[in-house]
N, C-alpha and C positions, 0 to 999 in steps of 0.2 A: 500465721504472722500477720500482723496489722500493718497498715501503711506507715505508721510511725516507727515500726521496727526495721524498715528497709533502709540500709545505709545510704547516705547521699553520695553524689558523684565525687565530691572532694574527699570523702571518707573511704572510697573504694581502694585507692592505691595503698592507704595505710592498712586497710584490712587484708589486702593481698600480701603486704610486707609481713604482717603478723602471722598469717597462715603459711607463708613460704611459697605461695603460688606465684609463678612468673607473670609479669605484666605483659599485656599485648604489645607486640612490636619490639620487645627487648630481646637482645642476644647476649650470651655470656661474653665477658670481656676477653676470655682466652680464645673464644672462637673467632672474634673480630681480629685479634692480634695475629692469629694463625693465618687467617685469610689475607691479611695485609702482607705477611711475610711471603706467603706463596705467590701472591701477585708481584711482589718485588722481584723475587728470584725468577719468575716466569718471564718478566719483561727484560730483565738484565741477563738472562741466560745466553743469548746470541753473543753479546759482548764478553761475557765470562768465558764461554767456550772458545771463542776466537782468541782471547787473551792468553788462555792456557796453551792452546794448541799452536798458535802462531807467534807468540812472544816468549812466554816462559819455557816451552819446550825447546825451541831453538837455542835460547840463551843457555839452558842446562847442557844441551848437546855441544854447543861451542866451548862451555866451560870444561867439559870432559875432553874435547879434542885438544884444548890448550895444554894438557898434561901428556900429549902423545906426539909422535912424529908422523902421523897420518898425512898422506898426500892427496887424498881424494880418490885414488884408483888402486894403488897396490895393496894387497892384503899384508904385505910385510911391513908392519909398523910396530913400534915399541912404546912402552910407557916410560917417560922420562921425568915424571914428577914435575918439579919447578924448574926444569932445565930451559924451557922456552922463556920463562920470566927472567932467569938469570941472564940469558943471552940478550934479551931486549934491553936490559939495564946497561950493558956494555956496548950496545949498537949505536954507533954515532949517527947512522942514517935515521934511525928511529927518533933520536933526540932532536936532530936538525929538522925533521919534518914536524915534530911536535912544536918546536919553537916557532916555525913559519905558520903553523895552524893558530897558535896563540896570538901572534901578531896580527894575523888575518881577522880573528875574532874581535880583538881590541880595536881594530880599525873599522871593520864593516858594521858591527853592531851599533855603535853610537851614531855613524853616519846614516844608517838605515832608520834609526829612530828619529833623528833630527830631520831627515828628508821627509819621512812620513808624517811627522807632526806639523811640519811647515806646510805640506800639502793639505792637511786636514784643516789648519787654520784658514787657508785661502778658500777652500770650497765650503767652509762653514759660514762664510760671509754671504750677504744677499746679493748674489751675482745673477746675471741673466743666463739662462740655460744651465743652471747650477747642477741639475741632474745629469745633463750630458757631460759636463766636465768631470763630475765624479766617476761616471762610467769609463770615460777615456782614460783617466788616471789609474783607475783600478784594473783595467783590461790587461796590461802586461802581467799582473799577478796571477791571472787564470791561465796563462800560456803554460803548457807543459814544460818541465825543465829540459827535456830533450830538445824541444822545439826552440826554446830560448837560447840553449847552447849552440845549436847549429845556426841560428840567426846571427849571433855574435861572431861565430867562426867565419861566416861568409862576410859579415860587415867589415871585419878586421883582417881579412886575407891580404897578404902582401901584394899579390899580383892582380887579383880581380875584385878586391874589397871596395865597397863604396866609400869607406873613409879615406883610403889612399887616393881614390879617384878625385875626391874633393880637394885633397891636399895638392895633388898634381895640377889641378885647375887653377889653384892660386900660386903655383910655382914652387911648392915644397916637395922635396924628394920623398919617395915611398918609404914607409917605415915598417919594419918587421914587428908588427904589433904582437904576434903570438910567440915571440922569442923574448929572452931576457934582454934588458930589464923591464920591457913594457908589458909582459904577459900578466904580471900581478895586477896592473891597473885595468886590464880588459876584464879580468874576473871580478874585480871590485865594482866595475861599471855594470856588469851583468847581474850582480846582487842588488845594487841600487835600482836597477831598472824595474825590479819587482817590489819597489817600496809601496805600491798601492795597497798591499796587504796591511802594512803598518798604518797606512793612512786611514783605512776603514775602522780599524780599532780605535785609533786616536780620535776619529771623528765621533764615534759613539761615546767616547769619554768626554769630549768637548760639549756635546749636547746634553750631557747629564750635570754639567756645572750649573748651579743656580744662577739665573740672570740677576736676581736681587743683589748678589754679591758684587757683580760688576756695576750695577747701577749705583750702589752705595760707594764704591770706590771712585766712580766718576764724579759723584756729588762732592766727595772729599778732595777732589782735585788731582787724583792719581793719573799719571800718564798711562797710555796703552801698554807700554812695556812694563811699567811697574805693576799694573794689574795683571798682566800675563804672568809675571815672575812671582808675584806674591799670592795670587789667588788661583789662577788657572793651573800652573805647574804643581803646586801642592795637591790640589784636588785630583790632578791626573796621575799622581805618584803610583797608586796601585796599578794603573794601566801601563805606566812606564816600567814598573818592576816586572810585570808579566811579559812585556815585550823584551826586556833585557834577558830574562831567563830563557825564554823560548828562542830568542835570536842567538844567544850563546850556544844553546844546544844544536840549533841548525847550522850555524857557521862552522863549528868544529867538525860536522859531518858532511860539509860541502864536497862534492866529488863530481857531479855531473858536468859542470863547465870545464873542469880541468881534463876530465875524461874525453870529452868531445873535441877538445883542442889537441889531443894527442893523436898518433897514428891509429889507423883502424885495426891493426893487428894487436894481439895481447901483448907481444913483446914491445910494442910501441909505447906502452905506458911507462916503461923504464927509461924513456929518452925524452920526456917532456921537459920544458923549461924548469930549471932548478927552483926558481921562485914559486912555481905552481906545484911542486912535488910536496904536498901536504900529507898529513897523517893518514887520511883515508885513502889517498893515492898509494901510500906505502902499503897499507893493508891490502888494497886491491891487487897491487903488484905481487905481494907475497902469496895471495890466494890463487890467482889466475895465470900469472906469468912465471912464477917459480913453483907453484904446486905445494907450498908449505902451509898446509891447512892448520896444523897444530900451532905454529908460530903466529900465523895471522890471527887465530882465535885468541891467543894470549894477548896480542896487540888490541884487539877489540875489548877484551875484558879490562885491560889497563885504562882504555879510553872511557869506558863506562864508570869505573871508579873515579876517574878524574872529573868526569862531568858531575857526579854526585858531590864531590868535594867542592867544586866551583859553585854549584848551585847552593850548597849550604853556606858558603862564604858570602855569597851575594845576599841571601836573606839575613845573615848575621850583621853585615855592615850597613844594610839599608833599613834595618828595623826601626831606627830612630828618626828616619827622614820620610817614611811612607805614611801618608795620612789616610785613615779610614773613617768614613761617615759612621760606620758601625764597627765596634770592636770585633775583629775577626776571631778572637779567642773567647768571646762571650758565650756562655752556655744558655741555651734556651730552657 
């Protein structure tokens, strides 16, 4: 073979393609796809295993219990089908607790979002020691729920609480904060005390709003309130939607503050203030005070279905007012 017959560098890939020989550094597409799939399942396997064992498994077990009269101890239980579900439909205590829970969610979620957004707007301004203020405002959100509940129980104790101590100092009689009708306000304050979590998320959303839009509105003569209402809030609408959904789910499952405000004994949970006897307290009482595991499991599954319905309604009625910079349904 002469020098003229040797293929050039640019012609070698074409020659390899004609002869079917693989090029250097190339891997079959199927092999790369399989490797990516294996890597994906490898890295997500801890979450998948935990989800199946700690979420799906207990939920299916609770679903099976909801069709029985199991009490957690006695082997003498029976299958009752939809008997527990028929009973809860006619149980006035269940419906009353569900109504109080819905009222609590409707009240606490908007107040938490407004408080968190207001704090985010304040700490987003060029303040001195801004990082310190952000830390102090967020600090209550990292306090464990048990600790927060005990703190509020001590603060609002009728005999030794700091709140009544301040009131007595100014000449006001002591108030039974942990009894009706004030107990509901204490729980609401305990929820708002942790608004720093909402503040952090809102702050991240505020910092993602383009400054050019604010500058253009300022040049056009728009006031600060008009700029906030017409520019900031629409661009924050996905964040507000996220906070609404997660806040609703968390509020209907609130139990720790009410539980800590009750007596220490399991029977004490049935004697808490009526305004604080919400749905999850009713579930807790049926489980641990009355030992009705089947009925309590039915209550939990009804709550699960109601949360799904409420979440779907929120997405449906907010689809026209939530603004996305990128279409969330766009296909890549």
